[in-house]
C-alpha positions in Angstrom: 169.0 -63.0 58.1 166.5 -65.6 59.4 165.7 -63.6 62.4 165.2 -60.5 60.2 162.9 -62.4 57.9 160.9 -63.8 60.9 160.5 -60.5 62.4 159.3 -59.0 59.0 156.9 -61.9 58.5 155.5 -61.4 62.1 155.2 -57.7 61.5 153.4 -58.3 58.3 151.1 -60.8 60.0 150.3 -58.3 62.8 149.6 -55.6 60.1 147.2 -57.9 58.4 145.3 -58.7 61.6 145.1 -55.0 62.4 143.7 -54.2 58.9 141.2 -57.0 59.1 140.2 -55.9 62.6 139.9 -52.3 61.4 137.6 -53.5 58.7 135.5 -55.4 61.2 135.2 -52.3 63.4 134.1 -50.1 60.3 131.5 -52.7 59.4 130.1 -52.9 63.0 130.0 -49.0 63.2 128.2 -48.9 59.8 125.6 -51.5 60.7 124.8 -50.1 64.1 124.7 -46.4 63.0 122.4 -47.6 60.0 120.1 -49.4 62.6 119.9 -46.4 64.8 119.2 -44.0 62.0 116.4 -46.2 60.8 114.9 -46.2 64.2 115.3 -42.5 64.6 113.7 -41.7 61.2 110.7 -44.0 61.7 107.7 -41.9 62.9 107.2 -42.5 66.6 106.9 -40.6 70.0 110.2 -38.8 69.5 109.2 -37.5 66.0 105.6 -36.6 67.1 106.9 -34.7 70.2 109.4 -32.6 68.4 107.1 -31.8 65.6 104.2 -30.8 67.9 106.4 -28.5 70.0 108.0 -26.9 66.9 104.7 -26.4 65.2 102.7 -25.1 68.3 105.6 -23.1 69.7 108.7 -21.3 68.4 111.8 -22.7 66.5 113.6 -22.3 69.8 111.1 -24.5 71.5 111.4 -27.2 68.8 115.2 -27.2 69.1 115.0 -27.4 72.8 112.7 -30.5 72.6 115.2 -31.9 70.0 118.0 -31.4 72.4 116.0 -33.3 75.0 115.4 -36.2 72.8 119.2 -36.2 72.0 120.0 -36.2 75.7 117.6 -39.2 76.2 119.3 -41.0 73.3 122.7 -40.6 75.0 121.4 -41.8 78.2 119.8 -45.0 76.6 123.0 -45.6 74.7 125.1 -45.2 77.7 122.8 -47.4 79.8 122.9 -50.1 77.1 126.7 -50.1 76.8 127.1 -50.2 80.5 125.4 -53.7 80.6 121.7 -53.0 81.3 120.8 -55.5 78.6 122.4 -58.4 80.5 120.2 -57.5 83.4 117.1 -57.4 81.3 118.0 -60.6 79.6 118.4 -62.2 83.1 115.0 -61.0 84.1 112.6 -60.6 81.2 110.0 -59.3 83.6 111.9 -56.2 84.2 111.9 -55.4 80.5 108.1 -55.9 80.4 107.7 -53.7 83.5 109.7 -50.9 81.8 107.7 -51.2 78.7 104.5 -51.0 80.6 105.6 -47.9 82.5 106.7 -46.2 79.4 103.4 -47.0 77.6 101.4 -45.7 80.4 103.5 -42.5 80.3 102.8 -42.0 76.6 99.1 -42.6 77.1 99.1 -40.0 79.9 100.7 -37.5 77.6 98.3 -38.1 74.8 95.3 -37.7 77.2 96.8 -34.4 78.6 97.1 -33.2 75.1 93.6 -33.8 74.4 92.3 -32.2 77.5 94.7 -29.2 78.1 93.9 -26.1 75.9 96.2 -25.1 73.1 98.9 -22.7 74.2 101.9 -21.0 72.5 104.2 -23.0 74.7 104.0 -26.7 75.6 101.8 -27.3 78.6 103.4 -30.7 79.3 106.3 -31.1 81.6 105.6 -27.8 83.1 105.9 -26.0 79.8 109.6 -27.0 79.3 110.3 -28.2 75.8 113.5 -29.9 76.9 111.7 -31.9 79.4 109.1 -32.9 76.9 111.7 -34.3 74.6 113.8 -35.9 77.2 110.8 -37.7 79.1 109.2 -38.7 75.9 112.3 -40.2 74.5 113.1 -42.0 77.7 109.5 -43.5 77.9 109.5 -44.4 74.1 108.7 -48.2 74.0 110.3 -48.4 70.6 113.6 -46.9 72.0 113.5 -49.4 75.0 113.2 -52.4 72.6 115.9 -51.1 70.3 118.5 -50.1 72.9 117.9 -53.3 75.2 117.4 -55.5 72.2 118.5 -54.7 68.7 121.4 -52.5 69.6 123.0 -54.9 71.9 122.4 -57.8 69.5 124.3 -55.9 66.9 127.2 -55.0 69.2 130.2 -57.5 69.0 130.5 -59.6 72.1 134.0 -58.4 72.8 134.0 -54.8 71.6 137.1 -52.7 72.6 136.5 -49.5 74.4 137.3 -47.3 71.4 134.5 -48.9 69.4 132.0 -48.0 72.0 133.2 -44.4 72.0 133.1 -44.1 68.3 129.6 -45.7 68.1 128.3 -43.4 71.0 129.7 -40.3 69.4 128.2 -41.1 65.9 124.8 -41.9 67.5 124.7 -38.5 69.2 125.8 -36.7 66.0 123.1 -38.6 63.9 120.5 -37.7 66.6 121.5 -34.2 66.7 121.4 -33.6 63.0 118.1 -35.4 62.5 116.0 -34.1 65.2 117.3 -30.6 64.8 116.3 -30.7 61.1 112.9 -31.9 62.1 112.5 -29.0 64.5 113.6 -26.4 61.9 111.5 -27.9 59.2 108.2 -28.0 61.2 108.8 -24.6 62.8 109.3 -23.1 59.3 106.4 -25.0 57.7 103.9 -24.0 60.4 104.8 -20.3 60.4 101.7 -18.3 59.9 99.6 -21.2 60.8 95.9 -20.9 61.8 94.8 -22.1 65.2 92.7 -24.8 63.6 95.8 -26.3 61.9 97.9 -26.3 65.1 94.9 -27.8 66.9 94.6 -30.5 64.4 98.2 -31.4 64.6 98.0 -31.5 68.4 95.1 -33.9 68.2 96.9 -36.2 65.7 100.0 -36.3 67.8 97.9 -37.0 71.0 96.2 -39.8 69.1 99.5 -41.2 67.9 101.0 -41.2 71.5 97.9 -43.0 72.9 97.9 -45.6 70.1 101.6 -46.4 70.5 101.1 -46.6 74.3 98.3 -49.0 73.9 100.0 -51.1 71.3 103.0 -51.5 73.7 100.7 -52.7 76.4 99.5 -55.5 74.2 101.7 -58.8 74.9 103.4 -60.2 72.0 
């Protein structure tokens, strides 16, 4: 009888630990997904790129740009989970270098948008909306700071593999829903637009890209 009671007690103890651990996992997933969603919904290079492509091109172009941003999000999340943050923490100059290169790329995008004539398809990245979204999201200074800083700080120090998988899947799902919604919204809202309206949006997007790039170059 004592052995049975001991086994039952041990089983109950293990059950409690499992329940507590599951609560911790759920809390971590909720916090990290919330941080990512806040970052994604904050207006920045990703948002401007998708909105510009969707409003100056077709809905298909906008969704293609959104797919590029989602792909870049998956790449950044995977890189961060594989330990890139530890390398950056070891050599802070590497982080500053990545940030500077990304900032210069965004400034280049903005300048090209000001110089190149307005066309029904994006002139950047060889006219490929997917590449516009992919390269813009990869070079987004806010994304670099988030994935190699905030994201890793929110991740538990000894996270099990299944936690990484669940967080990765949720981040991709959030990105897919949000950025696709942006593409559909702006392609619908700008239907029947005048060339002047499209040109104004292009200039606003170009100015935002340049300002974001310049701000990322300022140390601090």
